[in-house]
C-alpha positions as CSV (number, residue, x, y, z in Angstrom):
1,M,-113.0,196.0,141.7
2,G,-110.8,199.0,142.2
3,G,-110.7,202.6,143.3
4,S,-111.6,204.2,140.0
5,A,-114.7,206.3,140.0
6,V,-117.6,205.2,137.7
7,G,-118.9,207.8,135.4
8,F,-120.6,208.7,132.2
9,H,-121.4,211.7,130.1
10,Y,-124.3,211.9,127.7
11,L,-125.6,214.4,125.2
12,I,-128.9,214.1,123.3
13,L,-128.4,215.4,119.8
14,E,-132.1,215.9,118.8
15,E,-131.4,217.0,115.2
16,E,-129.3,213.9,114.6
17,R,-131.7,211.6,116.5
18,V,-128.7,210.3,118.5
19,V,-127.7,210.0,122.1
20,S,-124.0,210.3,122.5
21,I,-122.7,208.5,125.6
22,E,-119.2,208.2,127.0
23,L,-118.4,205.7,129.8
24,F,-115.2,206.4,131.6
25,N,-113.0,204.9,134.3
26,R,-115.1,202.0,135.6
27,V,-118.6,200.6,134.8
28,D,-120.6,198.4,137.1
29,L,-124.3,197.6,137.7
30,A,-124.8,200.7,139.8
31,C,-123.4,202.9,137.0
32,L,-125.8,201.3,134.5
33,D,-128.7,201.8,136.9
34,K,-127.8,205.5,137.4
35,M,-127.7,205.9,133.6
36,R,-131.2,204.2,133.4
37,Q,-132.5,206.6,136.0
38,E,-131.1,209.6,134.2
39,F,-132.6,208.5,130.9
40,D,-136.0,207.6,132.4
41,S,-136.2,211.1,133.9
42,N,-135.2,212.9,130.7
43,P,-138.3,213.5,128.4
44,K,-136.0,214.0,125.4
45,Y,-134.7,210.4,125.7
46,T,-137.1,208.4,123.5
47,P,-137.1,205.0,121.8
48,D,-136.7,206.6,118.4
49,L,-133.2,207.8,119.1
50,N,-130.0,206.0,118.1
51,I,-127.2,205.4,120.6
52,L,-123.5,206.1,120.0
53,C,-121.5,204.9,123.0
54,D,-117.8,205.7,123.4
55,L,-116.0,203.1,125.5
56,S,-112.5,204.3,124.7
57,Q,-111.9,205.7,128.2
58,L,-113.3,202.7,130.0
59,A,-110.5,201.1,132.1
60,E,-112.3,198.7,134.4
61,I,-115.5,196.6,133.9
62,D,-117.1,195.2,137.1
63,L,-120.0,193.3,135.5
64,N,-120.6,189.6,135.1
65,F,-123.0,187.9,132.7
66,A,-125.9,187.8,135.2
67,Q,-125.5,191.6,135.9
68,M,-125.4,192.4,132.2
69,M,-128.7,190.4,131.8
70,Q,-130.1,192.3,134.8
71,A,-129.2,195.6,133.2
72,I,-130.9,194.7,130.0
73,S,-134.0,193.5,131.8
74,M,-134.2,196.8,133.7
75,R,-134.6,198.5,130.3
76,S,-136.7,195.8,128.6
77,A,-139.9,197.9,128.6
78,F,-138.0,200.7,126.9
79,Y,-136.4,198.4,124.3
80,E,-139.7,196.8,123.5
81,Q,-141.0,200.2,122.3
82,C,-138.1,200.6,119.8
83,T,-138.9,200.1,116.2
84,D,-135.6,201.0,114.5
85,M,-133.0,201.9,117.2
86,K,-129.3,201.5,116.3
87,M,-126.7,201.2,119.1
88,A,-123.2,201.8,118.0
89,F,-120.3,201.0,120.5
90,W,-116.8,202.4,119.9
91,A,-114.5,200.1,121.8
92,P,-110.9,200.2,120.6
93,Q,-109.5,198.1,123.5
94,D,-110.1,194.4,124.0
95,L,-112.0,194.4,127.3
96,P,-114.6,197.0,126.5
97,Y,-114.9,195.5,123.0
98,G,-115.7,192.1,124.6
99,M,-118.3,193.6,127.0
100,A,-120.0,195.5,124.1
101,R,-120.1,192.3,122.0
102,M,-121.7,190.5,125.0
103,F,-124.2,193.3,125.4
104,S,-125.0,193.3,121.6
105,S,-125.7,189.6,121.6
106,L,-128.0,189.9,124.5
107,I,-129.9,192.9,123.1
108,D,-130.7,190.9,119.9
109,R,-133.8,189.6,121.5
110,F,-135.5,192.9,120.9
111,P,-136.4,193.1,117.2
112,G,-136.5,196.9,117.1
113,V,-132.9,197.2,118.3
114,T,-129.7,196.6,116.2
115,A,-126.3,196.8,117.9
116,G,-122.9,197.1,116.3
117,V,-119.5,197.1,118.0
118,F,-116.6,198.8,116.3
119,R,-112.8,199.3,116.9
120,D,-112.8,202.6,114.9
121,W,-114.7,205.8,115.7
122,E,-115.7,206.5,112.1
123,S,-117.5,203.2,111.6
124,A,-119.3,203.6,114.9
125,V,-120.5,207.1,114.0
126,E,-121.6,205.9,110.5
127,F,-123.5,203.0,112.0
128,S,-125.3,205.4,114.4
129,G,-126.5,207.5,111.4
130,C,-124.9,210.7,112.9
131,D,-123.0,213.3,110.9
132,P,-119.3,213.0,111.9
133,Q,-118.9,216.8,111.9
134,V,-121.2,217.0,114.9
135,F,-118.4,215.5,117.1
136,E,-115.7,218.0,116.2
137,T,-116.5,219.7,119.6
138,R,-117.6,216.6,121.5
139,D,-116.7,217.8,125.0
140,T,-119.2,220.7,125.2
141,G,-122.7,220.6,126.6
142,T,-122.8,217.1,128.1
143,N,-124.7,215.9,131.0
144,Q,-122.6,214.1,133.5
145,G,-123.4,211.2,135.9
């Protein structure tokens, strides 16, 4: 636990069928719950969208295994509706990479969700099914939590 602020940005790319998410500074259960609330209240966020999650700016992770399970359980009704969702995590540093691998192994129980964790951006984008040119101006038009 530290003094870093938790935060995230997200952008729903409807034409690409992808939600681009960036977690920065610190992630904890409250941050994941705030993301869940944001997504639940956004009618554009649907189970047929893929996820591209940028963990490159994540400096601190304040989650244990039980909290990770709880975060997934909070979204289980949503994940059960998915038929072919891909979740791509870009995690070039070791700690976020390990967290994303843990998450991906826990999400495997939902047959309509496939997760991949990548050290390089290009592989994550490719896995998500998104056109890499879309991200040439990544910082504009995002929602922030």
